[in-house]
PDB file of N, CA, C and O in Angstrom:
ATOM      1  N   UNK A   1       5.366  -2.801  30.179  1.00  0.00           N
ATOM      2  CA  UNK A   1       5.978  -1.624  30.719  1.00  0.00           C
ATOM      3  C   UNK A   1       6.948  -1.011  29.708  1.00  0.00           C
ATOM      4  O   UNK A   1       6.774   0.144  29.321  1.00  0.00           O
ATOM      5  N   UNK A   2       7.954  -1.753  29.278  1.00  0.00           N
ATOM      6  CA  UNK A   2       8.863  -1.231  28.264  1.00  0.00           C
ATOM      7  C   UNK A   2       8.088  -1.012  26.973  1.00  0.00           C
ATOM      8  O   UNK A   2       8.261  -0.002  26.290  1.00  0.00           O
ATOM      9  N   UNK A   3       7.237  -1.969  26.653  1.00  0.00           N
ATOM     10  CA  UNK A   3       6.436  -1.854  25.432  1.00  0.00           C
ATOM     11  C   UNK A   3       5.537  -0.643  25.435  1.00  0.00           C
ATOM     12  O   UNK A   3       5.356   0.003  24.403  1.00  0.00           O
ATOM     13  N   UNK A   4       4.969  -0.326  26.590  1.00  0.00           N
ATOM     14  CA  UNK A   4       4.105   0.857  26.689  1.00  0.00           C
ATOM     15  C   UNK A   4       4.887   2.124  26.360  1.00  0.00           C
ATOM     16  O   UNK A   4       4.392   3.001  25.652  1.00  0.00           O
ATOM     17  N   UNK A   5       6.097   2.213  26.872  1.00  0.00           N
ATOM     18  CA  UNK A   5       6.928   3.393  26.610  1.00  0.00           C
ATOM     19  C   UNK A   5       7.431   3.425  25.177  1.00  0.00           C
ATOM     20  O   UNK A   5       7.585   4.499  24.596  1.00  0.00           O
ATOM     21  N   UNK A   6       7.686   2.264  24.606  1.00  0.00           N
ATOM     22  CA  UNK A   6       8.060   2.239  23.190  1.00  0.00           C
ATOM     23  C   UNK A   6       6.913   2.749  22.331  1.00  0.00           C
ATOM     24  O   UNK A   6       7.129   3.497  21.378  1.00  0.00           O
ATOM     25  N   UNK A   7       5.682   2.340  22.672  1.00  0.00           N
ATOM     26  CA  UNK A   7       4.519   2.815  21.924  1.00  0.00           C
ATOM     27  C   UNK A   7       4.377   4.329  22.053  1.00  0.00           C
ATOM     28  O   UNK A   7       4.116   5.013  21.063  1.00  0.00           O
ATOM     29  N   UNK A   8       4.546   4.854  23.259  1.00  0.00           N
ATOM     30  CA  UNK A   8       4.463   6.300  23.481  1.00  0.00           C
ATOM     31  C   UNK A   8       5.489   7.020  22.614  1.00  0.00           C
ATOM     32  O   UNK A   8       5.172   8.020  21.971  1.00  0.00           O
ATOM     33  N   UNK A   9       6.719   6.513  22.597  1.00  0.00           N
ATOM     34  CA  UNK A   9       7.781   7.134  21.800  1.00  0.00           C
ATOM     35  C   UNK A   9       7.483   7.047  20.306  1.00  0.00           C
ATOM     36  O   UNK A   9       7.718   8.001  19.564  1.00  0.00           O
ATOM     37  N   UNK A  10       6.969   5.911  19.874  1.00  0.00           N
ATOM     38  CA  UNK A  10       6.633   5.747  18.444  1.00  0.00           C
ATOM     39  C   UNK A  10       5.529   6.703  18.034  1.00  0.00           C
ATOM     40  O   UNK A  10       5.608   7.337  16.981  1.00  0.00           O
ATOM     41  N   UNK A  11       4.509   6.807  18.855  1.00  0.00           N
ATOM     42  CA  UNK A  11       3.398   7.709  18.533  1.00  0.00           C
ATOM     43  C   UNK A  11       3.840   9.167  18.581  1.00  0.00           C
ATOM     44  O   UNK A  11       3.369   9.982  17.788  1.00  0.00           O
ATOM     45  N   UNK A  12       4.740   9.500  19.503  1.00  0.00           N
ATOM     46  CA  UNK A  12       5.258  10.869  19.576  1.00  0.00           C
ATOM     47  C   UNK A  12       6.038  11.217  18.310  1.00  0.00           C
ATOM     48  O   UNK A  12       6.084  12.377  17.901  1.00  0.00           O
ATOM     49  N   UNK A  13       6.650  10.209  17.695  1.00  0.00           N
ATOM     50  CA  UNK A  13       7.383  10.414  16.443  1.00  0.00           C
ATOM     51  C   UNK A  13       6.445  10.412  15.234  1.00  0.00           C
ATOM     52  O   UNK A  13       6.877  10.656  14.107  1.00  0.00           O
ATOM     53  N   UNK A  14       5.156  10.133  15.475  1.00  0.00           N
ATOM     54  CA  UNK A  14       4.151  10.044  14.407  1.00  0.00           C
ATOM     55  C   UNK A  14       4.502   8.948  13.407  1.00  0.00           C
ATOM     56  O   UNK A  14       4.327   9.104  12.199  1.00  0.00           O
ATOM     57  N   UNK A  15       5.001   7.837  13.943  1.00  0.00           N
ATOM     58  CA  UNK A  15       5.374   6.693  13.122  1.00  0.00           C
ATOM     59  C   UNK A  15       4.367   5.568  13.303  1.00  0.00           C
ATOM     60  O   UNK A  15       3.760   5.414  14.363  1.00  0.00           O
ATOM     61  N   UNK A  16       4.207   4.792  12.247  1.00  0.00           N
ATOM     62  CA  UNK A  16       3.437   3.553  12.328  1.00  0.00           C
ATOM     63  C   UNK A  16       4.375   2.457  12.821  1.00  0.00           C
ATOM     64  O   UNK A  16       5.592   2.634  12.866  1.00  0.00           O
ATOM     65  N   UNK A  17       3.793   1.337  13.185  1.00  0.00           N
ATOM     66  CA  UNK A  17       4.624   0.188  13.546  1.00  0.00           C
ATOM     67  C   UNK A  17       5.470  -0.236  12.344  1.00  0.00           C
ATOM     68  O   UNK A  17       6.614  -0.662  12.497  1.00  0.00           O
ATOM     69  N   UNK A  18       4.898  -0.115  11.162  1.00  0.00           N
ATOM     70  CA  UNK A  18       5.631  -0.482   9.958  1.00  0.00           C
ATOM     71  C   UNK A  18       6.869   0.396   9.774  1.00  0.00           C
ATOM     72  O   UNK A  18       7.942  -0.103   9.434  1.00  0.00           O
ATOM     73  N   UNK A  19       6.719   1.699   9.999  1.00  0.00           N
ATOM     74  CA  UNK A  19       7.842   2.624   9.854  1.00  0.00           C
ATOM     75  C   UNK A  19       8.939   2.297  10.876  1.00  0.00           C
ATOM     76  O   UNK A  19      10.120   2.269  10.528  1.00  0.00           O
ATOM     77  N   UNK A  20       8.557   2.053  12.121  1.00  0.00           N
ATOM     78  CA  UNK A  20       9.539   1.701  13.142  1.00  0.00           C
ATOM     79  C   UNK A  20      10.248   0.410  12.774  1.00  0.00           C
ATOM     80  O   UNK A  20      11.470   0.314  12.888  1.00  0.00           O
ATOM     81  N   UNK A  21       9.494  -0.571  12.337  1.00  0.00           N
ATOM     82  CA  UNK A  21      10.091  -1.853  11.958  1.00  0.00           C
ATOM     83  C   UNK A  21      11.109  -1.659  10.834  1.00  0.00           C
ATOM     84  O   UNK A  21      12.197  -2.235  10.864  1.00  0.00           O
ATOM     85  N   UNK A  22      10.752  -0.860   9.867  1.00  0.00           N
ATOM     86  CA  UNK A  22      11.659  -0.599   8.749  1.00  0.00           C
ATOM     87  C   UNK A  22      12.933   0.098   9.234  1.00  0.00           C
ATOM     88  O   UNK A  22      14.039  -0.300   8.869  1.00  0.00           O
ATOM     89  N   UNK A  23      12.777   1.124  10.046  1.00  0.00           N
ATOM     90  CA  UNK A  23      13.930   1.897  10.524  1.00  0.00           C
ATOM     91  C   UNK A  23      14.832   1.087  11.455  1.00  0.00           C
ATOM     92  O   UNK A  23      16.052   1.250  11.433  1.00  0.00           O
ATOM     93  N   UNK A  24      14.239   0.218  12.270  1.00  0.00           N
ATOM     94  CA  UNK A  24      15.009  -0.593  13.221  1.00  0.00           C
ATOM     95  C   UNK A  24      15.445  -1.930  12.615  1.00  0.00           C
ATOM     96  O   UNK A  24      16.166  -2.704  13.245  1.00  0.00           O
ATOM     97  N   UNK A  25      14.997  -2.186  11.382  1.00  0.00           N
ATOM     98  CA  UNK A  25      15.320  -3.431  10.676  1.00  0.00           C
ATOM     99  C   UNK A  25      14.859  -4.666  11.441  1.00  0.00           C
ATOM    100  O   UNK A  25      15.605  -5.627  11.630  1.00  0.00           O
ATOM    101  N   UNK A  26      13.599  -4.604  11.873  1.00  0.00           N
ATOM    102  CA  UNK A  26      12.954  -5.732  12.548  1.00  0.00           C
ATOM    103  C   UNK A  26      11.575  -5.908  11.924  1.00  0.00           C
ATOM    104  O   UNK A  26      11.159  -5.085  11.108  1.00  0.00           O
ATOM    105  N   UNK A  27      10.869  -6.959  12.291  1.00  0.00           N
ATOM    106  CA  UNK A  27       9.550  -7.187  11.709  1.00  0.00           C
ATOM    107  C   UNK A  27       8.490  -6.344  12.418  1.00  0.00           C
ATOM    108  O   UNK A  27       8.626  -6.005  13.594  1.00  0.00           O
ATOM    109  N   UNK A  28       7.445  -6.019  11.686  1.00  0.00           N
ATOM    110  CA  UNK A  28       6.339  -5.270  12.270  1.00  0.00           C
ATOM    111  C   UNK A  28       5.676  -6.102  13.356  1.00  0.00           C
ATOM    112  O   UNK A  28       5.226  -5.557  14.364  1.00  0.00           O
ATOM    113  N   UNK A  29       5.610  -7.403  13.165  1.00  0.00           N
ATOM    114  CA  UNK A  29       5.020  -8.284  14.165  1.00  0.00           C
ATOM    115  C   UNK A  29       5.797  -8.206  15.484  1.00  0.00           C
ATOM    116  O   UNK A  29       5.200  -8.209  16.560  1.00  0.00           O
ATOM    117  N   UNK A  30       7.120  -8.138  15.395  1.00  0.00           N
ATOM    118  CA  UNK A  30       7.941  -8.036  16.601  1.00  0.00           C
ATOM    119  C   UNK A  30       7.686  -6.708  17.312  1.00  0.00           C
ATOM    120  O   UNK A  30       7.610  -6.667  18.541  1.00  0.00           O
ATOM    121  N   UNK A  31       7.552  -5.627  16.551  1.00  0.00           N
ATOM    122  CA  UNK A  31       7.222  -4.330  17.151  1.00  0.00           C
ATOM    123  C   UNK A  31       5.904  -4.451  17.914  1.00  0.00           C
ATOM    124  O   UNK A  31       5.788  -3.978  19.044  1.00  0.00           O
ATOM    125  N   UNK A  32       4.925  -5.078  17.295  1.00  0.00           N
ATOM    126  CA  UNK A  32       3.633  -5.264  17.947  1.00  0.00           C
ATOM    127  C   UNK A  32       3.761  -6.059  19.234  1.00  0.00           C
ATOM    128  O   UNK A  32       3.176  -5.690  20.253  1.00  0.00           O
ATOM    129  N   UNK A  33       4.521  -7.144  19.198  1.00  0.00           N
ATOM    130  CA  UNK A  33       4.706  -7.967  20.402  1.00  0.00           C
ATOM    131  C   UNK A  33       5.418  -7.192  21.503  1.00  0.00           C
ATOM    132  O   UNK A  33       5.102  -7.355  22.682  1.00  0.00           O
ATOM    133  N   UNK A  34       6.375  -6.352  21.128  1.00  0.00           N
ATOM    134  CA  UNK A  34       7.042  -5.512  22.125  1.00  0.00           C
ATOM    135  C   UNK A  34       6.046  -4.551  22.758  1.00  0.00           C
ATOM    136  O   UNK A  34       5.977  -4.434  23.982  1.00  0.00           O
ATOM    137  N   UNK A  35       5.274  -3.861  21.918  1.00  0.00           N
ATOM    138  CA  UNK A  35       4.336  -2.866  22.427  1.00  0.00           C
ATOM    139  C   UNK A  35       3.237  -3.480  23.282  1.00  0.00           C
ATOM    140  O   UNK A  35       2.713  -2.827  24.185  1.00  0.00           O
ATOM    141  N   UNK A  36       2.890  -4.715  23.006  1.00  0.00           N
ATOM    142  CA  UNK A  36       1.881  -5.417  23.810  1.00  0.00           C
ATOM    143  C   UNK A  36       2.483  -6.050  25.062  1.00  0.00           C
ATOM    144  O   UNK A  36       1.782  -6.699  25.838  1.00  0.00           O
ATOM    145  N   UNK A  37       3.786  -5.855  25.251  1.00  0.00           N
ATOM    146  CA  UNK A  37       4.513  -6.442  26.382  1.00  0.00           C
ATOM    147  C   UNK A  37       4.447  -7.967  26.380  1.00  0.00           C
ATOM    148  O   UNK A  37       4.482  -8.602  27.434  1.00  0.00           O
ATOM    149  N   UNK A  38       4.350  -8.543  25.187  1.00  0.00           N
ATOM    150  CA  UNK A  38       4.365  -9.999  25.069  1.00  0.00           C
ATOM    151  C   UNK A  38       5.775 -10.518  24.862  1.00  0.00           C
ATOM    152  O   UNK A  38       6.057 -11.694  25.093  1.00  0.00           O
ATOM    153  N   UNK A  39       6.654  -9.634  24.427  1.00  0.00           N
ATOM    154  CA  UNK A  39       8.078  -9.941  24.271  1.00  0.00           C
ATOM    155  C   UNK A  39       8.868  -8.848  24.968  1.00  0.00           C
ATOM    156  O   UNK A  39       8.446  -7.693  25.010  1.00  0.00           O
ATOM    157  N   UNK A  40      10.009  -9.218  25.509  1.00  0.00           N
ATOM    158  CA  UNK A  40      10.914  -8.247  26.111  1.00  0.00           C
ATOM    159  C   UNK A  40      12.137  -8.136  25.209  1.00  0.00           C
ATOM    160  O   UNK A  40      12.715  -9.149  24.817  1.00  0.00           O
ATOM    161  N   UNK A  41      12.530  -6.915  24.881  1.00  0.00           N
ATOM    162  CA  UNK A  41      13.677  -6.775  23.989  1.00  0.00           C
ATOM    163  C   UNK A  41      14.979  -7.085  24.712  1.00  0.00           C
ATOM    164  O   UNK A  41      15.105  -6.854  25.915  1.00  0.00           O
ATOM    165  N   UNK A  42      15.945  -7.609  23.967  1.00  0.00           N
ATOM    166  CA  UNK A  42      17.284  -7.725  24.521  1.00  0.00           C
ATOM    167  C   UNK A  42      17.821  -6.306  24.666  1.00  0.00           C
ATOM    168  O   UNK A  42      17.242  -5.361  24.131  1.00  0.00           O
ATOM    169  N   UNK A  43      18.910  -6.159  25.378  1.00  0.00           N
ATOM    170  CA  UNK A  43      19.519  -4.838  25.532  1.00  0.00           C
ATOM    171  C   UNK A  43      19.920  -4.291  24.167  1.00  0.00           C
ATOM    172  O   UNK A  43      19.680  -3.120  23.872  1.00  0.00           O
ATOM    173  N   UNK A  44      20.530  -5.131  23.332  1.00  0.00           N
ATOM    174  CA  UNK A  44      20.926  -4.686  21.995  1.00  0.00           C
ATOM    175  C   UNK A  44      19.721  -4.247  21.170  1.00  0.00           C
ATOM    176  O   UNK A  44      19.784  -3.241  20.464  1.00  0.00           O
ATOM    177  N   UNK A  45      18.631  -4.993  21.257  1.00  0.00           N
ATOM    178  CA  UNK A  45      17.432  -4.640  20.505  1.00  0.00           C
ATOM    179  C   UNK A  45      16.826  -3.339  21.026  1.00  0.00           C
ATOM    180  O   UNK A  45      16.352  -2.516  20.244  1.00  0.00           O
ATOM    181  N   UNK A  46      16.842  -3.155  22.338  1.00  0.00           N
ATOM    182  CA  UNK A  46      16.321  -1.922  22.916  1.00  0.00           C
ATOM    183  C   UNK A  46      17.121  -0.724  22.415  1.00  0.00           C
ATOM    184  O   UNK A  46      16.551   0.310  22.069  1.00  0.00           O
ATOM    185  N   UNK A  47      18.450  -0.872  22.378  1.00  0.00           N
ATOM    186  CA  UNK A  47      19.283   0.200  21.835  1.00  0.00           C
ATOM    187  C   UNK A  47      18.928   0.483  20.373  1.00  0.00           C
ATOM    188  O   UNK A  47      18.828   1.642  19.973  1.00  0.00           O
ATOM    189  N   UNK A  48      18.741  -0.560  19.586  1.00  0.00           N
ATOM    190  CA  UNK A  48      18.431  -0.392  18.160  1.00  0.00           C
ATOM    191  C   UNK A  48      17.095   0.320  17.958  1.00  0.00           C
ATOM    192  O   UNK A  48      16.992   1.220  17.124  1.00  0.00           O
ATOM    193  N   UNK A  49      16.086  -0.073  18.707  1.00  0.00           N
ATOM    194  CA  UNK A  49      14.762   0.530  18.560  1.00  0.00           C
ATOM    195  C   UNK A  49      14.786   1.979  19.039  1.00  0.00           C
ATOM    196  O   UNK A  49      14.229   2.860  18.383  1.00  0.00           O
ATOM    197  N   UNK A  50      15.416   2.225  20.160  1.00  0.00           N
ATOM    198  CA  UNK A  50      15.505   3.601  20.664  1.00  0.00           C
ATOM    199  C   UNK A  50      16.291   4.485  19.704  1.00  0.00           C
ATOM    200  O   UNK A  50      15.916   5.632  19.463  1.00  0.00           O
ATOM    201  N   UNK A  51      17.377   3.955  19.161  1.00  0.00           N
ATOM    202  CA  UNK A  51      18.165   4.728  18.201  1.00  0.00           C
ATOM    203  C   UNK A  51      17.322   5.063  16.969  1.00  0.00           C
ATOM    204  O   UNK A  51      17.360   6.190  16.475  1.00  0.00           O
ATOM    205  N   UNK A  52      16.570   4.095  16.481  1.00  0.00           N
ATOM    206  CA  UNK A  52      15.705   4.333  15.324  1.00  0.00           C
ATOM    207  C   UNK A  52      14.695   5.442  15.618  1.00  0.00           C
ATOM    208  O   UNK A  52      14.393   6.264  14.754  1.00  0.00           O
ATOM    209  N   UNK A  53      14.180   5.454  16.843  1.00  0.00           N
ATOM    210  CA  UNK A  53      13.191   6.458  17.234  1.00  0.00           C
ATOM    211  C   UNK A  53      13.811   7.799  17.616  1.00  0.00           C
ATOM    212  O   UNK A  53      13.112   8.806  17.727  1.00  0.00           O
ATOM    213  N   UNK A  54      15.133   7.802  17.818  1.00  0.00           N
ATOM    214  CA  UNK A  54      15.786   9.030  18.266  1.00  0.00           C
ATOM    215  C   UNK A  54      15.502   9.343  19.725  1.00  0.00           C
ATOM    216  O   UNK A  54      15.452  10.503  20.135  1.00  0.00           O
ATOM    217  N   UNK A  55      15.316   8.278  20.500  1.00  0.00           N
ATOM    218  CA  UNK A  55      14.989   8.394  21.924  1.00  0.00           C
ATOM    219  C   UNK A  55      16.155   7.841  22.737  1.00  0.00           C
ATOM    220  O   UNK A  55      16.741   6.825  22.363  1.00  0.00           O
ATOM    221  N   UNK A  56      16.489   8.480  23.818  1.00  0.00           N
ATOM    222  CA  UNK A  56      17.535   7.988  24.701  1.00  0.00           C
ATOM    223  C   UNK A  56      17.039   6.732  25.416  1.00  0.00           C
ATOM    224  O   UNK A  56      15.969   6.724  26.025  1.00  0.00           O
ATOM    225  N   UNK A  57      17.841   5.678  25.327  1.00  0.00           N
ATOM    226  CA  UNK A  57      17.497   4.434  26.023  1.00  0.00           C
ATOM    227  C   UNK A  57      17.403   4.682  27.528  1.00  0.00           C
ATOM    228  O   UNK A  57      16.529   4.138  28.203  1.00  0.00           O
ATOM    229  N   UNK A  58      18.296   5.493  28.034  1.00  0.00           N
ATOM    230  CA  UNK A  58      18.298   5.825  29.464  1.00  0.00           C
ATOM    231  C   UNK A  58      16.999   6.505  29.867  1.00  0.00           C
ATOM    232  O   UNK A  58      16.415   6.160  30.894  1.00  0.00           O
ATOM    233  N   UNK A  59      16.540   7.467  29.072  1.00  0.00           N
ATOM    234  CA  UNK A  59      15.283   8.155  29.385  1.00  0.00           C
ATOM    235  C   UNK A  59      14.099   7.207  29.328  1.00  0.00           C
ATOM    236  O   UNK A  59      13.204   7.276  30.170  1.00  0.00           O
ATOM    237  N   UNK A  60      14.090   6.324  28.341  1.00  0.00           N
ATOM    238  CA  UNK A  60      12.981   5.385  28.217  1.00  0.00           C
ATOM    239  C   UNK A  60      12.936   4.464  29.436  1.00  0.00           C
ATOM    240  O   UNK A  60      11.866   4.242  30.004  1.00  0.00           O
ATOM    241  N   UNK A  61      14.080   3.930  29.840  1.00  0.00           N
ATOM    242  CA  UNK A  61      14.128   3.050  31.016  1.00  0.00           C
ATOM    243  C   UNK A  61      13.759   3.823  32.277  1.00  0.00           C
ATOM    244  O   UNK A  61      13.099   3.276  33.161  1.00  0.00           O
ATOM    245  N   UNK A  62      14.167   5.069  32.373  1.00  0.00           N
ATOM    246  CA  UNK A  62      13.811   5.895  33.532  1.00  0.00           C
ATOM    247  C   UNK A  62      12.285   6.032  33.641  1.00  0.00           C
ATOM    248  O   UNK A  62      11.728   5.956  34.736  1.00  0.00           O
ATOM    249  N   UNK A  63      11.614   6.234  32.497  1.00  0.00           N
ATOM    250  CA  UNK A  63      10.148   6.346  32.517  1.00  0.00           C
ATOM    251  C   UNK A  63       9.506   5.032  32.939  1.00  0.00           C
ATOM    252  O   UNK A  63       8.518   5.025  33.673  1.00  0.00           O
ATOM    253  N   UNK A  64      10.069   3.922  32.477  1.00  0.00           N
ATOM    254  CA  UNK A  64       9.555   2.602  32.884  1.00  0.00           C
ATOM    255  C   UNK A  64       9.736   2.422  34.377  1.00  0.00           C
ATOM    256  O   UNK A  64       8.834   1.949  35.068  1.00  0.00           O
ATOM    257  N   UNK A  65      10.902   2.798  34.873  1.00  0.00           N
ATOM    258  CA  UNK A  65      11.199   2.632  36.300  1.00  0.00           C
ATOM    259  C   UNK A  65      10.236   3.437  37.172  1.00  0.00           C
ATOM    260  O   UNK A  65       9.829   2.973  38.237  1.00  0.00           O
ATOM    261  N   UNK A  66       9.875   4.623  36.732  1.00  0.00           N
ATOM    262  CA  UNK A  66       8.942   5.454  37.507  1.00  0.00           C
ATOM    263  C   UNK A  66       7.561   4.833  37.592  1.00  0.00           C
ATOM    264  O   UNK A  66       6.856   5.026  38.582  1.00  0.00           O
ATOM    265  N   UNK A  67       7.166   4.090  36.571  1.00  0.00           N
ATOM    266  CA  UNK A  67       5.844   3.479  36.540  1.00  0.00           C
ATOM    267  C   UNK A  67       5.790   2.147  37.273  1.00  0.00           C
ATOM    268  O   UNK A  67       4.713   1.683  37.647  1.00  0.00           O
ATOM    269  N   UNK A  68       6.939   1.540  37.476  1.00  0.00           N
ATOM    270  CA  UNK A  68       6.996   0.211  38.063  1.00  0.00           C
ATOM    271  C   UNK A  68       6.648   0.266  39.536  1.00  0.00           C
ATOM    272  O   UNK A  68       7.166   1.106  40.272  1.00  0.00           O
ATOM    273  N   UNK A  69       5.764  -0.634  39.970  1.00  0.00           N
ATOM    274  CA  UNK A  69       5.441  -0.669  41.402  1.00  0.00           C
ATOM    275  C   UNK A  69       6.676  -1.045  42.214  1.00  0.00           C
ATOM    276  O   UNK A  69       7.457  -1.910  41.818  1.00  0.00           O
ATOM    277  N   UNK A  70       6.832  -0.400  43.323  1.00  0.00           N
ATOM    278  CA  UNK A  70       7.972  -0.687  44.189  1.00  0.00           C
ATOM    279  C   UNK A  70       7.717  -1.976  44.948  1.00  0.00           C
ATOM    280  O   UNK A  70       6.594  -2.241  45.379  1.00  0.00           O
ATOM    281  N   UNK A  71       8.741  -2.763  45.107  1.00  0.00           N
ATOM    282  CA  UNK A  71       8.616  -3.999  45.875  1.00  0.00           C
ATOM    283  C   UNK A  71       8.654  -3.668  47.367  1.00  0.00           C
ATOM    284  O   UNK A  71       9.125  -2.602  47.763  1.00  0.00           O
ATOM    285  N   UNK A  72       8.162  -4.576  48.174  1.00  0.00           N
ATOM    286  CA  UNK A  72       8.208  -4.371  49.620  1.00  0.00           C
ATOM    287  C   UNK A  72       9.643  -4.287  50.102  1.00  0.00           C
ATOM    288  O   UNK A  72       9.953  -3.504  51.000  1.00  0.00           O
ATOM    289  N   UNK A  73      10.522  -5.088  49.512  1.00  0.00           N
ATOM    290  CA  UNK A  73      11.924  -5.085  49.899  1.00  0.00           C
ATOM    291  C   UNK A  73      12.539  -3.715  49.654  1.00  0.00           C
ATOM    292  O   UNK A  73      13.261  -3.205  50.510  1.00  0.00           O
ATOM    293  N   UNK A  74      12.268  -3.110  48.502  1.00  0.00           N
ATOM    294  CA  UNK A  74      12.788  -1.770  48.207  1.00  0.00           C
ATOM    295  C   UNK A  74      12.200  -0.731  49.154  1.00  0.00           C
ATOM    296  O   UNK A  74      12.884   0.212  49.552  1.00  0.00           O
ATOM    297  N   UNK A  75      10.943  -0.904  49.509  1.00  0.00           N
ATOM    298  CA  UNK A  75      10.298   0.048  50.430  1.00  0.00           C
ATOM    299  C   UNK A  75      10.938  -0.017  51.811  1.00  0.00           C
ATOM    300  O   UNK A  75      11.099   1.013  52.466  1.00  0.00           O
ATOM    301  N   UNK A  76      11.306  -1.218  52.261  1.00  0.00           N
ATOM    302  CA  UNK A  76      11.956  -1.356  53.575  1.00  0.00           C
ATOM    303  C   UNK A  76      13.327  -0.708  53.586  1.00  0.00           C
ATOM    304  O   UNK A  76      13.737  -0.160  54.609  1.00  0.00           O
ATOM    305  N   UNK A  77      14.041  -0.758  52.478  1.00  0.00           N
ATOM    306  CA  UNK A  77      15.361  -0.140  52.422  1.00  0.00           C
ATOM    307  C   UNK A  77      15.260   1.383  52.534  1.00  0.00           C
ATOM    308  O   UNK A  77      16.167   2.027  53.061  1.00  0.00           O
ATOM    309  N   UNK A  78      14.179   1.950  52.049  1.00  0.00           N
ATOM    310  CA  UNK A  78      13.973   3.391  52.095  1.00  0.00           C
ATOM    311  C   UNK A  78      13.638   3.860  53.508  1.00  0.00           C
ATOM    312  O   UNK A  78      13.891   5.015  53.852  1.00  0.00           O
ATOM    313  N   UNK A  79      13.070   2.974  54.329  1.00  0.00           N
ATOM    314  CA  UNK A  79      12.629   3.340  55.676  1.00  0.00           C
ATOM    315  C   UNK A  79      13.767   3.493  56.648  1.00  0.00           C
ATOM    316  O   UNK A  79      13.543   3.799  57.819  1.00  0.00           O
TER     317      UNK A  79
END
């Protein structure tokens, strides 16, 4: 989920994984693992990657939240 949005942001910037890794000072392999949703970034890492991409961390998380399936518990609170 977060990785999917990171990939969208990276592609919108017309960057390769290598370019993002260089700008965020992380490994290209780690970028790949994030985008494949095999790793979850720490909050600090998410800020660093978003800053490198010039993307608001808040906006990225908002997009993830919109895609996330709602739990039954959250649905009951809305009722």
